[in-house]
N, CA and C of each residue as an Amber inpcrd file, in Angstrom:
protein
   654
 -78.2230000  36.3310000 -50.0090000 -78.4220000  37.3190000 -48.9720000
 -78.2650000  38.6920000 -49.5910000 -79.1580000  39.6040000 -49.3100000
 -79.1380000  40.9230000 -49.9010000 -79.5280000  41.9550000 -48.8820000
 -79.4240000  43.2390000 -49.2600000 -79.8130000  44.3340000 -48.3940000
 -80.8820000  45.1520000 -49.0780000 -81.6520000  45.9340000 -48.3050000
 -82.7000000  46.7430000 -48.8830000 -82.1110000  47.9940000 -49.4970000
 -82.5230000  48.3000000 -50.7440000 -81.9500000  49.4370000 -51.4380000
 -82.5250000  50.7450000 -50.9420000 -81.6720000  51.7610000 -50.7070000
 -82.1680000  53.0800000 -50.4160000 -82.6660000  53.7500000 -51.6820000
 -83.4330000  54.8010000 -51.5290000 -83.9050000  55.5430000 -52.6870000
 -82.7100000  56.1870000 -53.3970000 -82.8330000  56.3470000 -54.6990000
 -81.7720000  56.9920000 -55.4600000 -81.6360000  58.4260000 -54.9800000
 -80.4090000  58.9530000 -55.0480000 -80.1690000  60.3200000 -54.6020000
 -79.2420000  60.9980000 -55.5910000 -78.9500000  62.2870000 -55.3020000
 -78.1050000  63.0530000 -56.1750000 -76.6850000  62.4960000 -56.2120000
 -76.3430000  61.6660000 -55.2250000 -75.0150000  61.0940000 -55.1840000
 -74.8370000  59.8750000 -56.0660000 -75.8790000  59.4650000 -56.7710000
 -75.7650000  58.2630000 -57.6070000 -74.8100000  58.4970000 -58.7500000
 -73.9550000  57.5250000 -59.0380000 -72.9740000  57.6440000 -60.1040000
 -73.5100000  56.9430000 -61.3360000 -73.2260000  57.4710000 -62.5020000
 -73.7890000  56.9550000 -63.7380000 -73.3180000  55.5450000 -64.0160000
 -74.0580000  54.8520000 -64.8990000 -73.7830000  53.4660000 -65.2450000
 -72.4930000  53.3600000 -66.0530000 -71.8760000  52.1900000 -66.1300000
 -70.6400000  52.0150000 -66.8820000 -70.8310000  52.3310000 -68.3530000
 -69.7540000  52.7420000 -68.9940000 -69.8310000  53.0260000 -70.4220000
 -69.9780000  51.7380000 -71.1980000 -70.7110000  51.7640000 -72.3520000
 -70.8770000  50.5400000 -73.1550000 -69.5050000  49.9780000 -73.5400000
 -69.4220000  48.6510000 -73.4800000 -68.1950000  47.9870000 -73.8450000
 -67.2080000  47.7770000 -72.7320000 -67.5100000  48.3660000 -71.5420000
 -66.5570000  48.2400000 -70.4200000 -66.5090000  46.8260000 -69.8700000
 -67.4860000  45.9860000 -70.3170000 -67.4960000  44.6300000 -69.7850000
 -66.4920000  43.6940000 -70.4730000 -65.8650000  44.1690000 -71.5580000
 -64.9820000  43.3120000 -72.3380000 -63.7310000  42.9780000 -71.5500000
 -63.4950000  41.7120000 -71.3180000 -62.2960000  41.2640000 -70.6330000
 -62.1290000  39.7770000 -70.8980000 -60.8960000  39.3290000 -70.9220000
 -60.6380000  37.9220000 -71.1300000 -60.1870000  37.2940000 -69.8090000
 -60.7260000  36.1360000 -69.5060000 -60.2830000  35.4120000 -68.3260000
 -58.9680000  34.7090000 -68.6280000 -58.0370000  34.7040000 -67.6780000
 -56.8110000  33.9320000 -67.9010000 -57.1570000  32.4430000 -67.9860000
 -56.3730000  31.7230000 -68.7730000 -56.6620000  30.2950000 -68.9540000
 -56.5980000  29.5120000 -67.6660000 -55.7990000  30.0080000 -66.7090000
 -55.6430000  29.3030000 -65.4390000 -56.4920000  29.9110000 -64.3340000
 -57.6230000  30.5360000 -64.6700000 -58.4140000  31.2340000 -63.6770000
 -58.8730000  30.3010000 -62.5520000 -59.2110000  29.0500000 -62.9030000
 -59.6460000  28.1140000 -61.8670000 -58.5410000  27.8270000 -60.8630000
 -57.3480000  27.5840000 -61.3590000 -56.2190000  27.3080000 -60.4820000
 -55.8990000  28.5070000 -59.6000000 -55.9550000  29.7090000 -60.1920000
 -55.7110000  30.9220000 -59.4220000 -56.7530000  31.0790000 -58.3010000
 -57.9960000  30.8420000 -58.6600000 -59.0520000  31.0190000 -57.6890000
 -58.9210000  30.0170000 -56.5380000 -58.6600000  28.7720000 -56.8730000
 -58.4970000  27.7470000 -55.8260000 -57.3480000  28.1130000 -54.8920000
 -56.2860000  28.6770000 -55.4550000 -55.1100000  29.0060000 -54.6410000
 -55.3370000  30.2160000 -53.7460000 -56.2500000  31.1150000 -54.1200000
 -56.3730000  32.3950000 -53.4300000 -57.5930000  32.4950000 -52.5380000
 -58.5260000  31.5610000 -52.6550000 -59.6650000  31.5590000 -51.7420000
 -59.2330000  31.0830000 -50.3500000 -59.9930000  31.4530000 -49.3400000
 -59.7470000  30.9690000 -47.9820000 -60.1030000  29.4900000 -47.9070000
 -59.3260000  28.7400000 -47.1620000 -59.6180000  27.3220000 -46.9920000
 -60.6000000  27.0510000 -45.8510000 -60.8660000  28.0770000 -45.0420000
 -61.8600000  27.9590000 -43.9620000 -62.4940000  29.3370000 -43.7880000
 -63.7070000  29.4090000 -43.2330000 -64.3630000  30.7050000 -43.0750000
 -63.5710000  31.6730000 -42.2100000 -63.6700000  32.9440000 -42.5470000
 -63.0860000  34.0350000 -41.7380000 -64.2510000  34.8770000 -41.2390000
 -64.6060000  34.7230000 -39.9530000 -65.7930000  35.3610000 -39.4060000
 -65.5670000  36.7930000 -38.9370000 -64.3530000  37.2910000 -39.0960000
 -64.0980000  38.6830000 -38.7300000 -64.8060000  39.6150000 -39.7080000
 -65.3700000  40.7050000 -39.1880000 -66.0680000  41.6670000 -40.0140000
 -65.3110000  42.9840000 -40.0400000 -65.4510000  43.7300000 -41.1380000
 -64.7850000  45.0230000 -41.2420000 -65.6890000  46.1680000 -40.8080000
 -66.7980000  45.8310000 -40.1470000 -67.6910000  46.8460000 -39.5790000
 -67.9550000  46.4870000 -38.1170000 -68.2430000  47.4980000 -37.3180000
 -68.5900000  47.2770000 -35.9310000 -70.1050000  47.3470000 -35.7810000
 -70.6710000  46.3910000 -35.0520000 -72.1050000  46.3830000 -34.8120000
 -72.3730000  45.8440000 -33.4110000 -73.3560000  46.4350000 -32.7670000
 -73.7090000  46.0040000 -31.4080000 -74.8670000  45.0010000 -31.4310000
 -75.5160000  44.8310000 -32.5930000 -76.6480000  43.9300000 -32.6760000
 -76.1760000  42.4850000 -32.7920000 -76.8900000  41.5330000 -32.2030000
 -76.5400000  40.1290000 -32.4140000 -76.7840000  39.7260000 -33.8550000
 -75.8600000  38.9710000 -34.4310000 -75.9580000  38.6120000 -35.8420000
 -76.2450000  37.1300000 -35.9960000 -77.1430000  36.8250000 -36.9310000
 -77.4950000  35.4350000 -37.2280000 -76.5080000  34.8730000 -38.2430000
 -75.8430000  33.7420000 -37.9420000 -74.9410000  33.1270000 -38.9260000
 -75.7180000  32.6750000 -40.1590000 -75.1610000  32.9680000 -41.3200000
 -75.7900000  32.5860000 -42.5830000 -74.7020000  32.2240000 -43.5860000
 -75.1040000  31.5830000 -44.6610000 -74.1580000  31.2140000 -45.7030000
 -74.8130000  31.4280000 -47.0640000 -74.0060000  31.7940000 -48.0430000
 -74.5030000  31.9710000 -49.4130000 -73.5650000  31.2580000 -50.3590000
 -74.1150000  30.6270000 -51.3540000 -73.3040000  29.9730000 -52.3860000
 -73.0170000  30.9880000 -53.4940000 -71.7490000  31.0720000 -53.8810000
 -71.3510000  31.8810000 -55.0280000 -71.0790000  30.9000000 -56.1510000
 -72.1030000  30.5740000 -56.9590000 -72.0050000  29.4300000 -57.8880000
 -71.4610000  29.8540000 -59.2510000 -70.2800000  29.3410000 -59.6100000
 -69.6980000  29.5990000 -60.9120000 -70.0070000  28.4070000 -61.8090000
 -70.8210000  28.6620000 -62.8230000 -71.2430000  27.5910000 -63.7210000
 -70.1970000  27.4080000 -64.8160000 -69.7270000  26.1870000 -64.9920000
 -68.6600000  25.9140000 -65.9710000 -69.2580000  25.6850000 -67.3610000
 -69.8250000  26.7490000 -67.9210000 -70.3810000  26.6730000 -69.2770000
 -69.2400000  26.4730000 -70.2750000 -69.4460000  25.6370000 -71.3170000
 -68.3630000  25.3900000 -72.2880000 -67.8830000  26.6640000 -72.9870000
 -68.8040000  27.5780000 -73.2790000 -68.4200000  28.7790000 -73.9930000
 -67.7250000  29.7850000 -73.1120000 -68.1770000  29.9320000 -71.8690000
 -67.5700000  30.8640000 -70.9030000 -68.2520000  30.6580000 -69.5520000
 -67.5110000  30.7520000 -68.4540000 -68.1110000  30.5440000 -67.1420000
 -69.0320000  31.7020000 -66.7620000 -70.0150000  31.3910000 -65.9540000
 -70.9910000  32.3870000 -65.5160000 -71.1790000  32.2850000 -63.9960000
 -71.8110000  33.2980000 -63.4280000 -72.1990000  33.2840000 -62.0180000
 -73.7240000  33.2040000 -61.9420000 -74.2460000  32.2300000 -61.2450000
 -75.6820000  32.0380000 -61.1490000 -76.2420000  32.9110000 -60.0130000
 -77.2870000  33.6540000 -60.3300000 -77.9230000  34.5510000 -59.3580000
 -79.4210000  34.3560000 -59.4070000 -80.1010000  34.7760000 -58.3340000
 -81.5540000  34.6640000 -58.2710000 -82.1900000  36.0350000 -58.0840000
 -83.4140000  36.1410000 -58.5300000 -84.2380000  37.3100000 -58.2300000
 -85.3010000  36.8670000 -57.2390000 -85.3150000  37.4750000 -56.0830000
 -86.2330000  37.0510000 -55.0400000 -87.6720000  37.4260000 -55.3740000
 -88.6140000  36.5990000 -54.9540000 -90.0320000  36.8330000 -55.2340000
 -90.4760000  38.1680000 -54.6750000 -91.3750000  38.8280000 -55.3820000
 -91.7670000  40.1970000 -55.0130000 -92.7450000  40.2350000 -53.8530000
 -93.2910000  39.1100000 -53.4390000 -94.2450000  39.1270000 -52.3340000
 -93.5730000  38.8590000 -50.9950000 -92.2680000  38.6160000 -50.9860000
 -91.5900000  38.3110000 -49.7360000 -91.5460000  39.5380000 -48.8320000
 -91.5240000  39.2890000 -47.5290000 -91.5250000  40.3790000 -46.5640000
 -90.1910000  41.1070000 -46.5610000 -89.0940000  40.3800000 -46.7580000
 -87.7670000  40.9660000 -46.7760000 -87.1330000  40.8390000 -48.1560000
 -86.4880000  41.9240000 -48.6260000 -85.6670000  41.9130000 -49.8190000
 -86.4390000  41.4940000 -51.0770000 -87.7190000  41.8330000 -51.1400000
 -88.5460000  41.4270000 -52.2730000 -87.9900000  41.9830000 -53.5880000
 -87.9150000  41.1350000 -54.6010000 -87.5090000  41.5440000 -55.9360000
 -86.0410000  41.8130000 -56.1130000 -85.2430000  41.5880000 -55.1050000
 -83.8140000  41.9150000 -55.1850000 -82.9850000  40.7200000 -55.6820000
 -81.8040000  41.0450000 -56.1940000 -80.9240000  40.0260000 -56.7510000
 -79.9970000  39.5050000 -55.6370000 -79.8700000  38.1980000 -55.5590000
 -79.0770000  37.6010000 -54.4780000 -78.4260000  36.3070000 -54.9410000
 -77.5480000  35.7880000 -54.0790000 -77.0460000  34.4330000 -54.2340000
 -78.0060000  33.4860000 -53.4810000 -78.0590000  32.2150000 -53.8740000
 -78.7930000  31.2600000 -53.0300000 -78.1530000  31.2030000 -51.6530000
 -78.9630000  31.2260000 -50.6220000 -78.4050000  31.1670000 -49.2830000
 -79.4370000  31.4390000 -48.2240000 -78.9890000  31.3300000 -46.9660000
 -79.8820000  31.5630000 -45.8420000 -79.2090000  31.2080000 -44.5220000
 -79.9920000  31.1830000 -43.4770000 -79.4620000  30.9460000 -42.1380000
 -78.9400000  29.5310000 -41.9800000 -77.8880000  29.3880000 -41.1550000
 -77.4170000  28.0630000 -40.7950000 -78.4340000  27.3880000 -39.8830000
 -78.6510000  26.1020000 -40.0970000 -79.5640000  25.3280000 -39.2560000
 -78.7790000  24.3040000 -38.4630000 -79.3990000  23.7970000 -37.4190000
 -78.7100000  22.8570000 -36.5140000 -78.1860000  21.6360000 -37.2410000
 -78.8560000  21.1910000 -38.2750000 -78.4350000  19.9790000 -39.0040000
 -77.3010000  20.2360000 -39.9770000 -76.9580000  21.5010000 -40.2320000
 -75.8910000  21.8230000 -41.1770000 -74.5310000  21.5680000 -40.5240000
 -73.6890000  20.8110000 -41.1870000 -72.3600000  20.5270000 -40.6420000
 -71.4710000  21.7600000 -40.6180000 -71.6390000  22.6250000 -41.6060000
 -70.8130000  23.8410000 -41.6860000 -71.4630000  24.7940000 -42.6790000
 -70.7750000  25.8970000 -42.9630000 -71.3250000  26.9070000 -43.8810000
 -71.5050000  26.3530000 -45.2950000 -70.5470000  25.5220000 -45.7420000
 -70.6720000  24.9440000 -47.0730000 -71.9040000  24.0610000 -47.1820000
 -72.1520000  23.2600000 -46.1490000 -73.3400000  22.4080000 -46.1510000
 -74.6170000  23.2300000 -46.1720000 -74.6300000  24.3230000 -45.3990000
 -75.7980000  25.1980000 -45.3830000 -76.0320000  25.8350000 -46.7480000
 -74.9480000  26.3160000 -47.3840000 -75.0800000  26.9700000 -48.6770000
 -75.5930000  25.9980000 -49.7360000 -75.1100000  24.7620000 -49.7140000
 -75.5850000  23.7660000 -50.6880000 -77.0210000  23.3700000 -50.4120000
 -77.3930000  23.2410000 -49.1320000 -78.7770000  22.8990000 -48.7950000
 -79.7110000  24.0080000 -49.2920000 -79.3610000  25.2440000 -49.0100000
 -80.2110000  26.3720000 -49.4330000 -80.3070000  26.4460000 -50.9520000
 -79.2190000  26.1290000 -51.6540000 -79.2410000  26.1580000 -53.1000000
 -80.1990000  25.1030000 -53.6550000 -80.1690000  23.9240000 -53.0580000
 -81.0720000  22.8650000 -53.5040000 -82.5160000  23.2370000 -53.1870000
 -82.7540000  23.8370000 -52.0260000 -84.1160000  24.2270000 -51.6610000
 -84.6490000  25.3640000 -52.5170000 -83.7910000  26.3350000 -52.8390000
 -84.2580000  27.5310000 -53.5200000 -84.3690000  27.3500000 -55.0360000
 -83.3980000  26.6710000 -55.6500000 -83.4010000  26.5880000 -57.1010000
 -83.3540000  25.1570000 -57.6280000 -83.2650000  24.1660000 -56.7400000
 -83.3560000  22.7870000 -57.1720000 -82.0940000  22.1450000 -57.6670000
 -80.9230000  22.7970000 -57.4880000 -79.6690000  22.2160000 -57.9750000
 -79.1610000  21.2080000 -56.9320000 -79.0680000  19.9440000 -57.3520000
 -78.6430000  18.8810000 -56.4330000 -77.1580000  19.0370000 -56.0830000
 -76.8090000  18.5410000 -54.8970000 -75.4360000  18.7160000 -54.3920000
 -74.3930000  18.0300000 -55.2790000 -74.7860000  16.9980000 -56.0040000
 -73.8040000  16.2770000 -56.8110000 -73.2220000  17.1560000 -57.9310000
 -73.9020000  18.2630000 -58.2550000 -73.3910000  19.1560000 -59.3050000
 -72.5240000  20.2770000 -58.7260000 -72.3950000  20.3570000 -57.4010000
 -71.7410000  21.4830000 -56.7340000 -70.4260000  21.0430000 -56.1220000
 -69.3530000  21.7670000 -56.4400000 -68.0570000  21.5250000 -55.8380000
 -67.5720000  22.7730000 -55.1020000 -67.7420000  22.8660000 -53.7970000
 -67.2170000  24.0150000 -53.0530000 -65.6810000  24.0240000 -53.1570000
 -65.0980000  25.1980000 -53.4240000 -63.6340000  25.2710000 -53.5940000
 -62.9880000  26.2520000 -52.6140000 -63.7620000  26.9700000 -51.8140000
 -63.1540000  27.8750000 -50.8490000 -64.1430000  28.9300000 -50.3900000
 -63.6330000  29.8400000 -49.5610000 -64.4770000  30.8470000 -48.9240000
 -63.9530000  32.2420000 -49.2050000 -64.8660000  33.2010000 -49.1680000
 -64.5350000  34.6160000 -49.0970000 -64.7660000  35.0860000 -47.6730000
 -64.1310000  36.1920000 -47.2560000 -64.3740000  36.6850000 -45.9200000
 -65.8490000  36.9760000 -45.6650000 -66.2730000  36.8160000 -44.4220000
 -67.6820000  37.0600000 -44.0600000 -68.0780000  38.4910000 -44.3710000
 -69.3730000  38.6560000 -44.6220000 -69.9410000  39.9760000 -44.8860000
 -71.0750000  40.2640000 -43.9160000 -71.1330000  41.5040000 -43.4830000
 -72.2420000  41.9600000 -42.6500000 -73.4100000  42.3450000 -43.5430000
 -74.5850000  41.8420000 -43.2230000 -75.8010000  42.1940000 -43.9480000
 -76.7020000  42.9720000 -42.9970000 -77.1340000  44.1460000 -43.4290000
 -77.8220000  45.0940000 -42.5520000 -79.0880000  44.5630000 -41.9020000
 -79.6650000  43.5130000 -42.4450000 -80.8680000  42.9420000 -41.8500000
 -80.5580000  42.0060000 -40.6830000 -79.2620000  41.9350000 -40.2580000
 -78.9260000  41.2080000 -39.0510000 -78.2300000  39.8760000 -39.2490000
 -77.5090000  39.7140000 -40.3700000 -76.8430000  38.4450000 -40.6550000
 -75.3260000  38.6450000 -40.7940000 -74.5870000  37.6270000 -40.3860000
 -73.1710000  37.5100000 -40.7010000 -73.0680000  36.3930000 -41.7210000
 -72.8120000  36.7740000 -42.9650000 -72.9380000  35.8540000 -44.0840000
 -71.5810000  35.3710000 -44.5660000 -71.4300000  34.0440000 -44.6660000
 -70.2110000  33.4300000 -45.1620000 -70.3980000  33.0420000 -46.6300000
 -69.6600000  33.6620000 -47.5540000 -69.7740000  33.2850000 -48.9680000
 -68.9490000  32.0370000 -49.2560000 -69.5870000  31.0390000 -49.8580000
 -68.9400000  29.7790000 -50.2130000 -68.8480000  29.7320000 -51.7400000
 -67.6420000  29.8070000 -52.2720000 -67.4600000  29.7860000 -53.7120000
 -67.4640000  28.3320000 -54.1890000 -68.1990000  28.0800000 -55.2590000
 -68.3160000  26.7050000 -55.7580000 -68.3310000  26.6860000 -57.2860000
 -67.8850000  25.5690000 -57.8400000 -67.9920000  25.3180000 -59.2860000
 -69.1790000  24.4120000 -59.5180000 -69.9680000  24.7450000 -60.5430000
 -71.1630000  23.9620000 -60.8590000 -70.9970000  23.3220000 -62.2260000
 -71.2040000  22.0110000 -62.2810000 -71.2630000  21.3450000 -63.5690000
 -72.5810000  21.7260000 -64.2430000 -72.5620000  22.0770000 -65.5390000
 -73.7510000  22.6530000 -66.1800000 -74.8460000  21.6710000 -66.5660000
 -74.8270000  20.4540000 -66.0300000 -75.8550000  19.4580000 -66.3720000
 -77.0590000  19.5230000 -65.4450000 -77.0500000  20.4510000 -64.4930000
 -78.1480000  20.5310000 -63.5300000 -79.4500000  21.0200000 -64.1940000
 -80.5390000  20.7070000 -63.5510000 -81.8530000  21.2310000 -63.9700000
 -82.3750000  22.1490000 -62.8770000 -82.8770000  23.2880000 -63.2660000
 -83.4010000  24.2550000 -62.3050000 -84.8510000  23.9180000 -61.9540000
 -85.1440000  24.0110000 -60.6600000 -86.5160000  23.8970000 -60.1680000
 -86.7040000  24.9550000 -59.0850000 -86.8570000  26.2300000 -59.4860000
 -86.9600000  27.3160000 -58.5210000 -88.1580000  27.1500000 -57.6140000
 -87.9820000  27.4420000 -56.3400000 -89.0640000  27.4360000 -55.3750000
 -89.8430000  28.7500000 -55.5600000 -91.0340000  28.6470000 -56.1450000
 -91.7460000  29.8390000 -56.6270000 -92.0960000  30.8180000 -55.5270000
 -92.2080000  30.3680000 -54.2930000 -92.5430000  31.2960000 -53.2090000
 -91.3520000  32.1310000 -52.7840000 -90.1430000  31.6950000 -53.1350000
 -88.9340000  32.4330000 -52.7590000 -88.2180000  33.0490000 -53.9430000
 -88.2440000  32.3850000 -55.0980000 -87.4370000  32.7910000 -56.2410000
 -88.3430000  33.1000000 -57.4240000 -88.2080000  34.3140000 -57.9210000
 -89.0000000  34.7220000 -59.0900000 -88.3050000  34.3420000 -60.3840000
 -86.9770000  34.3710000 -60.3680000 -86.2080000  34.1470000 -61.5940000
 -84.7920000  33.7450000 -61.2360000 -84.1910000  32.9520000 -62.1350000
 -82.7770000  32.6120000 -62.0270000 -82.0990000  33.0490000 -63.3090000
 -80.9390000  33.7070000 -63.1910000 -80.2160000  34.1120000 -64.3950000
 -78.7160000  33.9440000 -64.1680000 -77.9340000  34.0430000 -65.2500000
 -76.5030000  33.8800000 -65.1590000 -75.7860000  35.1140000 -65.6750000
 -74.8080000  35.5560000 -64.8810000 -73.9850000  36.7110000 -65.1870000
 -72.6360000  36.2240000 -65.6740000 -72.1660000  36.6560000 -66.8260000
 -70.8290000  36.2020000 -67.2830000 -69.7700000  36.4930000 -66.2170000
 -68.9630000  35.5030000 -65.8990000 -67.9200000  35.6920000 -64.8840000
 -66.9610000  36.8050000 -65.2960000 -66.6240000  36.8800000 -66.5690000
 -65.7260000  37.9290000 -67.0360000 -66.2990000  39.3130000 -66.7440000
 -67.5970000  39.4640000 -66.8880000 -68.2410000  40.7540000 -66.5800000
 -68.1350000  41.0570000 -65.0930000 -68.3470000  40.0430000 -64.2540000
 -68.3060000  40.2370000 -62.8040000 -66.8850000  40.5540000 -62.3490000
 -65.8530000  40.1870000 -63.1160000 -64.4710000  40.4000000 -62.7130000
 -63.8680000  41.6490000 -63.3250000 -64.6890000  42.4510000 -64.0020000
 -64.2100000  43.6880000 -64.6390000 -64.4700000  44.8630000 -63.7030000
 -63.4200000  45.4510000 -63.1610000 -63.5930000  46.5070000 -62.1720000
 -64.3140000  47.7280000 -62.7420000 -64.1500000  47.9940000 -64.0410000
 -64.7860000  49.1700000 -64.6430000 -66.3020000  49.0680000 -64.6600000
 -66.8590000  47.8810000 -64.4480000 -68.3050000  47.7140000 -64.4710000
 -68.9600000  48.1030000 -63.1520000 -68.1550000  48.3300000 -62.1130000
 -68.7030000  48.6390000 -60.7790000 -68.6800000  50.1460000 -60.5190000
 -69.6620000  50.5840000 -59.7700000 -69.7390000  51.9850000 -59.3330000
 -70.1040000  52.0300000 -57.8650000 -69.6070000  53.0490000 -57.1670000
 -70.0280000  53.3100000 -55.7970000 -71.1630000  54.3110000 -55.8190000
 -72.2520000  53.9790000 -55.1560000 -73.3460000  54.9340000 -54.9850000
 -73.2780000  55.4880000 -53.5700000 -73.7010000  56.7210000 -53.4190000
 -73.7170000  57.3680000 -52.1070000 -75.1590000  57.7460000 -51.7710000
 -75.4960000  57.5680000 -50.5190000 -76.8480000  57.8830000 -50.0550000
 -76.7690000  58.3990000 -48.6280000 -77.5440000  59.4200000 -48.3480000
 -77.5880000  59.9610000 -46.9960000 -78.6580000  59.2300000 -46.2060000
 -78.2380000  58.5030000 -45.1700000 -79.1290000  57.6920000 -44.3820000
 -79.0580000  58.1880000 -42.9380000 -80.1610000  58.7850000 -42.4830000
 -80.2520000  59.3100000 -41.1210000 -79.0590000  60.2000000 -40.7780000
 -78.7050000  61.0710000 -41.7300000 -77.6630000  62.0480000 -41.4850000
 -76.2460000  61.5840000 -41.7670000 -76.0770000  60.3020000 -42.1600000
 -74.7510000  59.7780000 -42.4630000 -74.6580000  59.3720000 -43.9130000
 -73.5200000  59.6640000 -44.5250000 -73.2950000  59.2330000 -45.9210000
 -72.9210000  57.7550000 -45.9400000 -73.6660000  56.9750000 -46.7260000
 -73.4200000  55.5430000 -46.8490000 -73.0510000  55.2480000 -48.2990000
 -72.0140000  54.4330000 -48.4830000 -71.6150000  54.0210000 -49.8270000
 -71.8610000  52.5330000 -50.0110000 -72.2600000  52.1350000 -51.2080000
 -72.4350000  50.7110000 -51.5080000 -72.1210000  50.4810000 -52.9670000
 -71.6450000  49.2860000 -53.2770000 -71.2970000  48.9270000 -54.6570000
 -72.5540000  48.6410000 -55.4480000 -72.4580000  48.9440000 -56.7320000
 -73.5620000  48.6880000 -57.6660000 -72.9590000  48.1640000 -58.9600000
 -73.5800000  47.1220000 -59.5120000 -73.1510000  46.5240000 -60.7780000
 -74.3780000  46.4560000 -61.6750000 -74.3640000  47.2280000 -62.7510000
 -75.4650000  47.1850000 -63.7030000 -75.1550000  46.1650000 -64.7810000
 -76.1480000  45.3220000 -65.0960000 -75.9990000  44.3400000 -66.1580000
 -77.2900000  44.3590000 -66.9580000 -77.2560000  45.0730000 -68.1020000
 -78.4900000  45.2840000 -68.8490000 -79.4580000  46.0450000 -67.9850000
 -80.6890000  45.5130000 -67.8760000 -81.7150000  46.1540000 -67.0550000
 -81.6040000  45.7450000 -65.5840000 -80.6840000  44.8760000 -65.2460000
 -80.5710000  44.3900000 -63.8780000 -79.6170000  45.2510000 -63.0700000
 -79.9360000  45.3980000 -61.7860000 -79.1140000  46.1820000 -60.8830000
 -78.7000000  45.2950000 -59.7010000 -77.4370000  44.9310000 -59.6820000
 -76.8890000  44.0960000 -58.5970000 -76.1730000  45.0450000 -57.6470000
 -76.5050000  45.0080000 -56.3770000 -75.9660000  46.0180000 -55.4660000
 -75.9030000  45.4380000 -54.0510000 -75.4750000  46.2580000 -53.1080000
 -75.4580000  45.8650000 -51.7080000 -74.5650000  44.6830000 -51.4330000
 -75.0030000  43.7600000 -50.5680000 -74.2040000  42.6090000 -50.1630000
 -73.8290000  41.7350000 -51.3560000 -74.7440000  41.5630000 -52.2970000
 -74.4480000  40.7330000 -53.4640000 -73.3080000  41.3220000 -54.2800000
 -73.3550000  42.6170000 -54.5360000 -72.2650000  43.2890000 -55.2700000
 -70.9740000  43.2610000 -54.4680000 -71.0470000  43.4200000 -53.1280000
 -69.8590000  43.3930000 -52.3030000 -69.1590000  42.0380000 -52.3750000
 -69.9310000  40.9810000 -52.4100000 -69.3430000  39.6350000 -52.5330000
 -68.6550000  39.4760000 -53.8810000 -69.2660000  39.9920000 -54.9370000
 -68.6400000  39.9160000 -56.2540000 -67.3550000  40.7380000 -56.3030000
 -67.3490000  41.9010000 -55.6540000 -66.1390000  42.7050000 -55.5720000
 -65.0540000  41.9160000 -54.8160000 -65.4370000  41.2740000 -53.7340000
 -64.4990000  40.4700000 -52.9560000 -63.9350000  39.3220000 -53.8030000
 -64.7770000  38.6820000 -54.6150000 -64.3270000  37.6190000 -55.5180000
 -63.3230000  38.1660000 -56.5110000 -63.6340000  39.3130000 -57.0950000
 -62.7310000  39.9410000 -58.0740000 -61.3990000  40.2860000 -57.4380000
 -61.4300000  40.8820000 -56.2680000 -60.1850000  41.2590000 -55.5960000
 -59.3450000  40.0410000 -55.2090000 -60.0160000  38.9710000 -54.8210000
 -59.3010000  37.7550000 -54.4580000 -58.5630000  37.1720000 -55.6760000
 -59.2050000  37.2000000 -56.8460000 -58.5780000  36.6640000 -58.0440000
 -57.4460000  37.5570000 -58.5350000 -57.5300000  38.8670000 -58.2470000
 -56.4950000  39.8090000 -58.6710000 -55.2510000  39.7780000 -57.7800000
 -55.3560000  39.1470000 -56.6250000 -54.2140000  39.1300000 -55.7010000
 -53.0220000  38.3870000 -56.3050000 -51.8070000  38.7970000 -55.9090000
 -50.6380000  38.0170000 -56.3280000 -50.7200000  36.6000000 -55.7850000
 -50.1350000  35.6720000 -56.4610000 -50.1320000  34.2670000 -56.0370000
 -49.5020000  34.1620000 -54.6490000 -50.0730000  33.3530000 -53.7490000
 -49.4830000  33.1940000 -52.4110000 -48.1470000  32.4670000 -52.4560000
């Protein structure tokens, strides 16, 4: 789930300095994450909106690569009517047949990129996020065994790539951008990774993941 990017403005903050991505994950990062994630969805939002919101779910897939864990992300096809060419997590609206948000996130992941459910282990939730296109999105954090084969749905997904988890958990790699939208200043997170620009709801979820892991043990 992603949001539409505003045009760049004078309020844009420069990209991170080279080398700011260097960080070591603690050896017990999995145990810390399992202990600090929510055990059930939290549908409360930190924004007020009068529009009806469509329930949705997104998988935050951490791939357990032997060399270092990564976060799997997709680039949406450029011909789509909404969010064309933007970086997102696999996800979409909840359907009547979905038992819960985790089931919806795994179904969407299999449909969008071809990763079968047997490779996915949901381990908890992040708080819901408001998406400006009218969704209340529940992030489902999961561990992925790296034996899966990708089969992207070409009409929805242009590309699949992996972001090092250590990079996503480095606060110095994030910047707030400011944009004037209809007379109001709006701020949103941005994460640059090489030529890729991860921003909006996708970056907010990664910030939420980072903050959750940084919390003191419960």
